[in-house]
VOBA-1610 file (N, C-alpha, C; in pm, whole numbers, padded with zeros to 5 digits, always signed):
BEGIN
Unk+10128+14808+09232Unk+10228+14723+09167Unk+10282+14622+09269Unk+10294+14496+09226Unk+10346+14392+09314Unk+10497+14404+09326Unk+10545+14407+09449Unk+10689+14412+09474Unk+10725+14300+09571Unk+10855+14282+09590Unk+10899+14179+09684Unk+10841+14204+09823Unk+10830+14330+09861Unk+10782+14365+09995Unk+10633+14341+10012Unk+10556+14347+09903Unk+10409+14337+09915Unk+10356+14198+09882Unk+10437+14114+09819Unk+10388+13980+09784Unk+10381+13890+09908Unk+10298+13788+09899Unk+10279+13696+10012Unk+10411+13627+10047Unk+10433+13606+10175Unk+10546+13526+10222Unk+10502+13380+10222Unk+10548+13303+10125Unk+10501+13166+10109Unk+10548+13074+10220Unk+10650+13114+10295Unk+10694+13034+10408Unk+10581+13020+10511Unk+10493+13120+10515Unk+10382+13119+10612Unk+10262+13039+10562Unk+10266+12991+10439Unk+10153+12917+10384Unk+10151+12775+10439Unk+10037+12731+10488Unk+10025+12600+10551Unk+09951+12499+10465Unk+09884+12544+10360Unk+09811+12452+10272Unk+09786+12521+10140Unk+09768+12441+10033Unk+09736+12500+09904Unk+09585+12514+09891Unk+09544+12601+09801Unk+09400+12625+09783Unk+09332+12503+09723Unk+09397+12439+09626Unk+09340+12321+09562Unk+09436+12204+09581Unk+09401+12111+09667Unk+09486+11994+09687Unk+09474+11900+09568Unk+09583+11831+09532Unk+09571+11731+09425Unk+09470+11624+09464Unk+09382+11583+09374Unk+09289+11474+09408Unk+09366+11345+09430Unk+09331+11272+09533Unk+09403+11148+09563Unk+09343+11035+09481Unk+09427+10936+09450Unk+09377+10817+09383Unk+09299+10733+09483Unk+09192+10671+09436Unk+09113+10581+09519Unk+09175+10442+09516Unk+09175+10370+09629Unk+09218+10231+09627Unk+09134+10151+09527Unk+09195+10057+09460Unk+09128+09980+09355Unk+09039+09872+09416Unk+08908+09896+09413Unk+08814+09798+09470Unk+08712+09748+09368Unk+08695+09821+09258Unk+08593+09783+09160Unk+08632+09835+09022Unk+08554+09793+08923Unk+08575+09841+08786Unk+08556+09992+08778Unk+08466+10045+08859Unk+08441+10189+08861Unk+08567+10264+08904Unk+08638+10210+09003Unk+08763+10272+09046Unk+08866+10272+08933Unk+08868+10164+08853Unk+08959+10158+08738Unk+08926+10267+08637Unk+08797+10289+08612Unk+08755+10391+08516Unk+08789+10531+08566Unk+08768+10555+08695Unk+08803+10685+08752Unk+08953+10710+08743Unk+09032+10607+08770Unk+09177+10621+08762Unk+09222+10648+08619Unk+09158+10581+08522Unk+09193+10605+08382Unk+09160+10748+08341Unk+09046+10799+08387Unk+09011+10938+08360Unk+09108+11035+08423Unk+09149+11004+08544Unk+09249+11089+08613Unk+09380+11090+08534Unk+09423+10975+08486Unk+09550+10969+08411Unk+09541+11044+08279Unk+09421+11050+08220Unk+09402+11124+08095Unk+09413+11274+08118Unk+09357+11321+08230Unk+09354+11464+08259Unk+09475+11511+08341Unk+09548+11418+08398Unk+09667+11452+08476Unk+09788+11389+08407Unk+09858+11468+08329Unk+09969+11415+08249Unk+10083+11365+08336Unk+10098+11420+08457Unk+10199+11366+08549Unk+10167+11220+08580Unk+10043+11196+08622Unk+10002+11061+08658Unk+10004+10969+08536Unk+09957+11021+08422Unk+09953+10939+08301Unk+10090+10900+08252Unk+10186+10993+08259Unk+10321+10963+08211Unk+10391+10864+08304Unk+10368+10876+08435Unk+10426+10780+08529Unk+10368+10640+08506Unk+10237+10633+08482Unk+10172+10504+08454Unk+10232+10439+08330Unk+10254+10518+08228Unk+10314+10468+08103Unk+10447+10398+08130Unk+10532+10466+08208Unk+10664+10409+08236Unk+10655+10289+08329Unk+10569+10296+08429Unk+10558+10184+08524Unk+10502+10059+08457Unk+10416+10078+08358Unk+10361+09963+08286Unk+10473+09882+08220Unk+10576+09952+08173Unk+10691+09884+08112Unk+10784+09828+08219Unk+10820+09911+08317Unk+10918+09869+08417Unk+10869+09753+08503Unk+10742+09754+08539Unk+10690+09651+08630Unk+10649+09524+08558Unk+10639+09529+08426Unk+10601+09409+08351Unk+10706+09299+08364Unk+10830+09337+08396Unk+10937+09239+08408Unk+10977+09215+08554Unk+10896+09264+08648Unk+10928+09246+08789Unk+10904+09102+08832Unk+10987+09056+08924Unk+10970+08921+08980Unk+11016+08922+09125Unk+10977+08819+09199Unk+11014+08814+09339Unk+10929+08908+09423Unk+10988+08960+09530Unk+10918+09050+09621Unk+10937+09194+09575Unk+10826+09264+09556Unk+10828+09405+09516Unk+10782+09489+09635Unk+10871+09575+09683Unk+10840+09663+09796Unk+10806+09801+09743Unk+10683+09846+09768Unk+10635+09977+09724Unk+10644+10072+09843Unk+10744+10160+09842Unk+10770+10250+09954Unk+10696+10381+09932Unk+10609+10418+10028Unk+10522+10534+10008Unk+10413+10499+09910Unk+10348+10385+09932Unk+10261+10323+09830Unk+10130+10398+09808Unk+10088+10485+09902Unk+09963+10559+09881Unk+09845+10466+09860Unk+09777+10480+09747Unk+09661+10397+09715Unk+09700+10271+09638Unk+09830+10239+09633Unk+09879+10119+09565Unk+09838+10117+09417Unk+09852+10231+09350Unk+09797+10244+09215Unk+09870+10159+09112Unk+09995+10120+09140Unk+10070+10043+09040Unk+10068+09893+09068Unk+10002+09853+09172Unk+10000+09712+09210Unk+09943+09624+09099Unk+09842+09675+09030Unk+09775+09595+08926Unk+09864+09570+08805Unk+09976+09641+08794Unk+10065+09624+08679Unk+10164+09510+08698Unk+10169+09453+08818Unk+10268+09349+08845Unk+10226+09215+08784Unk+10322+09137+08736Unk+10291+09002+08688Unk+10243+08914+08804Unk+10170+08809+08775Unk+10118+08722+08882Unk+10228+08663+08970Unk+10346+08641+08913Unk+10453+08578+08990Unk+10514+08671+09094Unk+10497+08801+09079Unk+10555+08897+09173Unk+10470+08905+09300Unk+10536+08923+09412Unk+10467+08936+09541Unk+10479+09081+09588Unk+10366+09143+09613Unk+10361+09286+09644Unk+10358+09310+09794Unk+10433+09412+09837Unk+10428+09457+09975Unk+10431+09610+09974Unk+10327+09673+10028Unk+10319+09819+10029Unk+10338+09874+10169Unk+10426+09973+10182Unk+10447+10037+10312Unk+10434+10189+10295Unk+10393+10255+10402Unk+10377+10401+10397Unk+10386+10456+10539Unk+10413+10584+10548Unk+10421+10650+10678Unk+10284+10658+10744Unk+10283+10655+10876Unk+10156+10666+10949Unk+10088+10800+10924Unk+10166+10898+10881Unk+10110+11030+10852Unk+10043+11036+10716Unk+10046+10928+10639Unk+09995+10932+10501Unk+09848+10972+10495Unk+09769+10926+10592Unk+09626+10959+10590Unk+09604+11108+10617Unk+09669+11160+10722Unk+09650+11300+10757Unk+09711+11394+10654Unk+09829+11360+10605Unk+09900+11450+10514Unk+09850+11439+10370Unk+09825+11316+10325Unk+09798+11294+10184Unk+09663+11231+10155Unk+09591+11187+10258Unk+09457+11134+10238Unk+09453+10989+10194Unk+09561+10913+10217Unk+09565+10774+10172Unk+09551+10678+10290Unk+09470+10575+10272Unk+09459+10468+10370Unk+09410+10343+10298Unk+09492+10238+10295Unk+09456+10112+10231Unk+09474+10001+10335Unk+09375+09912+10351Unk+09378+09816+10461Unk+09504+09731+10469Unk+09558+09683+10357Unk+09673+09593+10366Unk+09807+09665+10353Unk+09806+09798+10362Unk+09932+09872+10368Unk+09991+09860+10509Unk+10122+09840+10516Unk+10192+09837+10644Unk+10242+09979+10674Unk+10199+10035+10785Unk+10236+10172+10819Unk+10352+10174+10918Unk+10442+10269+10898Unk+10561+10279+10983Unk+10577+10421+11034Unk+10662+10436+11135Unk+10695+10567+11189Unk+10844+10592+11175Unk+10879+10716+11139Unk+11020+10751+11127Unk+11090+10671+11020Unk+11205+10614+11055Unk+11285+10535+10959Unk+11274+10385+10984Unk+11188+10345+11077Unk+11173+10203+11110Unk+11070+10139+11016Unk+11118+10085+10904Unk+11028+10028+10804Unk+10989+09884+10833Unk+11056+09821+10928Unk+11030+09679+10959Unk+11048+09592+10834Unk+11150+09624+10755Unk+11185+09545+10637Unk+11327+09494+10657Unk+11348+09362+10664Unk+11483+09310+10688Unk+11580+09351+10577Unk+11707+09363+10609Unk+11807+09396+10506Unk+11812+09289+10397Unk+11834+09333+10274Unk+11854+09243+10159Unk+11742+09141+10146Unk+11616+09188+10159Unk+11503+09095+10162Unk+11407+09110+10044Unk+11427+09210+09957Unk+11333+09230+09846Unk+11409+09238+09714Unk+11339+09208+09606Unk+11401+09203+09474Unk+11385+09333+09395Unk+11276+09403+09418Unk+11250+09530+09350Unk+11197+09629+09454Unk+11250+09750+09451Unk+11195+09858+09533Unk+11133+09961+09439Unk+11007+09992+09464Unk+10933+10091+09387Unk+10907+10212+09476Unk+10934+10331+09423Unk+10915+10453+09503Unk+10872+10564+09408Unk+10741+10585+09396Unk+10688+10677+09295Unk+10632+10804+09356Unk+10681+10919+09308Unk+10635+11051+09350Unk+10639+11065+09502Unk+10748+11018+09561Unk+10766+11020+09706Unk+10887+11104+09747Unk+10996+11092+09672Unk+11124+11148+09714Unk+11118+11299+09738Unk+11032+11368+09663Unk+11021+11514+09680Unk+10957+11551+09814Unk+10894+11454+09881Unk+10827+11480+10009Unk+10913+11439+10129Unk+11035+11394+10105Unk+11123+11347+10212Unk+11216+11460+10255Unk+11209+11498+10382Unk+11289+11611+10430Unk+11439+11586+10416Unk+11484+11468+10455Unk+11626+11433+10447Unk+11641+11312+10355Unk+11661+11334+10226Unk+11655+11224+10130Unk+11769+11123+10139Unk+11890+11164+10181Unk+12003+11071+10180Unk+11980+10949+10270Unk+11939+10965+10397Unk+11911+10847+10479Unk+11797+10762+10422Unk+11700+10827+10362Unk+11587+10755+10301Unk+11637+10666+10187Unk+11723+10720+10101Unk+11776+10642+09988Unk+11868+10531+10040Unk+11940+10558+10148Unk+12021+10452+10210Unk+11932+10335+10252Unk+11813+10365+10301Unk+11719+10261+10343Unk+11667+10182+10223Unk+11644+10251+10111Unk+11604+10181+09988Unk+11712+10080+09949Unk+11837+10123+09956Unk+11949+10036+09921Unk+11957+09918+10017Unk+11939+09944+10146Unk+11950+09839+10248Unk+11849+09727+10225Unk+11728+09762+10183Unk+11622+09662+10166Unk+11647+09567+10049Unk+11718+09615+09948Unk+11735+09537+09825Unk+11837+09426+09841Unk+11806+09312+09782Unk+11905+09206+09770Unk+12013+09249+09672Unk+12136+09196+09684Unk+12238+09223+09582Unk+12185+09187+09444Unk+12203+09278+09350Unk+12148+09259+09216Unk+12006+09308+09202Unk+11944+09352+09312Unk+11806+09400+09308Unk+11793+09533+09236Unk+11670+09565+09198Unk+11646+09681+09112Unk+11561+09785+09184Unk+11595+09912+09162Unk+11521+10026+09215Unk+11451+10099+09102Unk+11324+10135+09123Unk+11247+10212+09024Unk+11185+10331+09097Unk+11217+10452+09050Unk+11171+10575+09114Unk+11107+10666+09010Unk+11006+10742+09049Unk+10961+10856+08969Unk+10959+10979+09059Unk+10994+11093+09000Unk+10985+11221+09071Unk+10929+11326+08974Unk+10858+11425+09025Unk+10810+11533+08938Unk+10920+11637+08916Unk+10906+11714+08811Unk+10995+11828+08788Unk+10912+11954+08763Unk+10836+11955+08654Unk+10749+12070+08625Unk+10615+12049+08695Unk+10617+12058+08826Unk+10495+12039+08905Unk+10482+12152+09005Unk+10359+12191+09034Unk+10339+12299+09130Unk+10372+12250+09271Unk+10388+12344+09359Unk+10407+12314+09501Unk+10279+12248+09550Unk+10289+12123+09593Unk+10168+12048+09626Unk+10183+11978+09761Unk+10070+11941+09818Unk+10065+11885+09953Unk+10147+11972+10049Unk+10123+12101+10039Unk+10193+12200+10123Unk+10163+12170+10271Unk+10264+12174+10359Unk+10403+12214+10336Unk+10498+12098+10313Unk+10446+11982+10277Unk+10530+11861+10272Unk+10588+11835+10133Unk+10620+11938+10060Unk+10678+11925+09927Unk+10810+12003+09929Unk+10923+11931+09933Unk+11050+11994+09966Unk+11148+12009+09849Unk+11144+11921+09749Unk+11252+11917+09652Unk+11202+11901+09509Unk+11282+11953+09413Unk+11270+11921+09272Unk+11407+11874+09225Unk+11414+11751+09179Unk+11541+11690+09144Unk+11573+11705+08996Unk+11702+11713+08965Unk+11752+11712+08828Unk+11818+11576+08802Unk+11845+11541+08677Unk+11918+11417+08650Unk+12052+11411+08725Unk+12120+11525+08735Unk+12250+11528+08804Unk+12233+11496+08952Unk+12134+11557+09017Unk+12116+11533+09161Unk+12068+11391+09189Unk+11985+11337+09102Unk+11939+11199+09120Unk+12054+11100+09107Unk+12138+11121+09007Unk+12254+11034+08987Unk+12347+11042+09107Unk+12373+11163+09156Unk+12461+11182+09271Unk+12404+11116+09396Unk+12277+11139+09422Unk+12212+11085+09542Unk+12215+10933+09543Unk+12185+10871+09430Unk+12180+10725+09424Unk+12319+10663+09428Unk+12414+10723+09359Unk+12550+10667+09360Unk+12614+10680+09498Unk+12586+10788+09568Unk+12640+10803+09703Unk+12584+10697+09798Unk+12464+10648+09769Unk+12404+10541+09851Unk+12458+10404+09814Unk+12528+10394+09701Unk+12584+10266+09659Unk+12524+10207+09535Unk+12421+10271+09478Unk+12357+10218+09357Unk+12448+10233+09236Unk+12427+10146+09139Unk+12502+10151+09014Unk+12403+10142+08897Unk+12455+10160+08777Unk+12374+10154+08655Unk+12254+10249+08664Unk+12278+10369+08713Unk+12170+10467+08727Unk+12128+10517+08588Unk+11999+10512+08563Unk+11944+10559+08436Unk+11828+10654+08466Unk+11836+10776+08412Unk+11733+10877+08434Unk+11674+10916+08299Unk+11544+10900+08283Unk+11478+10938+08157Unk+11369+11040+08186Unk+11348+11129+08090Unk+11248+11235+08105Unk+11110+11184+08068Unk+11011+11228+08144Unk+10871+11203+08109Unk+10815+11329+08045Unk+10805+11327+07914Unk+10752+11443+07844Unk+10859+11537+07795Unk+10816+11650+07744Unk+10902+11748+07678Unk+10834+11885+07691Unk+10890+11991+07632Unk+10827+12123+07647Unk+10681+12129+07602Unk+10643+12053+07500Unk+10503+12053+07457Unk+10414+11992+07566Unk+10460+11882+07625Unk+10384+11817+07732Unk+10366+11912+07850Unk+10474+11980+07886Unk+10469+12073+07999Unk+10372+12188+07971Unk+10378+12242+07848Unk+10287+12352+07812Unk+10141+12308+07820Unk+10112+12187+07771Unk+09975+12134+07779Unk+09934+12114+07925Unk+10024+12062+08004Unk+09997+12035+08146Unk+09961+12163+08221Unk+10039+12269+08197Unk+10013+12396+08265Unk+09883+12460+08215Unk+09859+12453+08084Unk+09736+12510+08029Unk+09613+12434+08080Unk+09624+12302+08094Unk+09514+12223+08148Unk+09484+12262+08293Unk+09588+12291+08369Unk+09568+12333+08508Unk+09488+12463+08514Unk+09516+12555+08422Unk+09441+12681+08417Unk+09294+12656+08380Unk+09271+12561+08289Unk+09134+12528+08249Unk+09054+12468+08365Unk+09123+12396+08453Unk+09054+12327+08562Unk+09019+12419+08678Unk+09088+12532+08690Unk+09066+12621+08805Unk+08919+12661+08821Unk+08847+12702+08713Unk+08706+12740+08731Unk+08617+12626+08778Unk+08661+12501+08758Unk+08579+12386+08794Unk+08612+12333+08933Unk+08720+12381+08994Unk+08764+12327+09122Unk+08711+12411+09237Unk+08706+12349+09352Unk+08657+12418+09471Unk+08505+12412+09480Unk+08455+12447+09594Unk+08310+12444+09618Unk+08251+12583+09602Unk+08125+12587+09563Unk+08056+12715+09548Unk+08110+12792+09428Unk+08120+12923+09442Unk+08170+13005+09333Unk+08056+13066+09254Unk+08087+13172+09183Unk+07988+13242+09102Unk+07945+13154+08985Unk+07815+13156+08946Unk+07770+13074+08832Unk+07849+13101+08705Unk+07894+13225+08686Unk+07971+13257+08566Unk+08102+13180+08563Unk+08155+13154+08681Unk+08280+13077+08688Unk+08256+12934+08641Unk+08145+12875+08685Unk+08112+12739+08642Unk+08084+12735+08492Unk+08019+12838+08442Unk+07991+12845+08299Unk+08120+12853+08219Unk+08214+12932+08269Unk+08345+12941+08203Unk+08414+12805+08204Unk+08406+12737+08317Unk+08467+12605+08326Unk+08409+12507+08226Unk+08276+12509+08211Unk+08210+12421+08114Unk+08252+12455+07972Unk+08267+12585+07943Unk+08307+12627+07809Unk+08449+12584+07776Unk+08531+12567+07880Unk+08671+12529+07858Unk+08692+12379+07846Unk+08587+12300+07870Unk+08602+12154+07867Unk+08653+12101+07733Unk+08602+12149+07617Unk+08658+12100+07490Unk+08807+12131+07476Unk+08848+12250+07520Unk+08990+12285+07516Unk+09070+12193+07607Unk+09015+12165+07725Unk+09082+12074+07818Unk+09104+11938+07755Unk+09000+11884+07689Unk+09014+11755+07624Unk+09116+11757+07512Unk+09117+11864+07433Unk+09214+11875+07325Unk+09356+11881+07376Unk+09378+11957+07483Unk+09511+11966+07542Unk+09556+11831+07598Unk+09462+11756+07657Unk+09496+11624+07710Unk+09541+11530+07599Unk+09472+11536+07485Unk+09510+11451+07371Unk+09648+11490+07319Unk+09670+11619+07297Unk+09800+11665+07246Unk+09911+11631+07345Unk+09886+11655+07474Unk+09987+11624+07575Unk+10020+11476+07579Unk+09919+11391+07569Unk+09943+11246+07569Unk+10023+11203+07447Unk+09987+11256+07330Unk+10061+11222+07208Unk+10206+11270+07216Unk+10227+11385+07280Unk+10363+11439+07288Unk+10456+11352+07371Unk+10400+11266+07457Unk+10483+11178+07539Unk+10563+11079+07454Unk+10523+11063+07328Unk+10596+10971+07240Unk+10729+11029+07193Unk+10747+11159+07211Unk+10868+11226+07163Unk+10965+11249+07278Unk+11092+11233+07250Unk+11197+11249+07351Unk+11292+11360+07306Unk+11259+11484+07344Unk+11346+11596+07307Unk+11332+11707+07409Unk+11435+11788+07422Unk+11430+11901+07515Unk+11458+11860+07658Unk+11500+11957+07738Unk+11534+11931+07877Unk+11421+11968+07974Unk+11315+12031+07923Unk+11202+12069+08008Unk+11100+11957+08004Unk+11070+11896+08118Unk+10982+11779+08119Unk+10892+11782+08242Unk+10795+11690+08244Unk+10705+11679+08359Unk+10777+11623+08480Unk+10863+11525+08457Unk+10932+11459+08566Unk+11027+11355+08511Unk+11081+11275+08602Unk+11182+11177+08563Unk+11146+11039+08615Unk+11180+10938+08535Unk+11173+10799+08578Unk+11316+10750+08592Unk+11345+10688+08704Unk+11482+10651+08738Unk+11488+10502+08768Unk+11586+10435+08714Unk+11614+10296+08751Unk+11760+10286+08795Unk+11786+10196+08886Unk+11922+10173+08934Unk+11930+10031+08989Unk+12051+09987+09017Unk+12071+09849+09061Unk+12164+09848+09181Unk+12131+09761+09276Unk+12228+09735+09383Unk+12330+09636+09329Unk+12459+09664+09344Unk+12560+09574+09286Unk+12548+09433+09340Unk+12588+09337+09258Unk+12593+09199+09303Unk+12693+09185+09417Unk+12675+09084+09499Unk+12767+09060+09610Unk+12908+09039+09557Unk+13002+09110+09617Unk+13142+09094+09578Unk+13186+09179+09463Unk+13094+09254+09401Unk+13133+09336+09286Unk+13164+09479+09330
//
């Protein structure tokens, strides 16, 4: 029988068995198709894309993508917007991301002048920041007065990119964190609902037999047999994103504003 004394001490775990697949930098139509397939099978990624397609359609001026990874949302920007992607130098080793025109920084030195950008984008990053308050202060510092912040964070997500996954935020903690940094007009919306979460977790179970190298042939056969179920769950989960009910969700999309000068 499993007891507290016999279960694994997760503090000693240095990596997960199955790392999340990283997005490929967008270089060809094939990369677009792979990304679309990933968004269909990964409801976290698909729901974030849905929201970013709306939020970034009205972006203008300089858009700073903090923790930009593979720059997956860059293609959603209008032609008039100017994109700048920055990420930590550890992004390649920790998360497997490297894009030629990304500006890499160390520590808190982002090399971004104060009040120099119109929109700050920060997607699925905040949960990986050890000390979030100074990080959010830096987001505020970069924005011009009246500038807009757009964030996404996961909620119903497994411990990923171990050990660099530190936090799960609630609407209350997000509102508190942003207001303490000086942001106003904080808006937090849920991505998905209990049905979406149930589909997401069931899909993860279906994918386990297909992940990893090697394995018994029976495992691969089981994985192939589960593919129709996986597709059905993906369809139901995607359709469920149209409904806004319940407090259990995949994650949150957050918008906020730096106050105008003098306000």
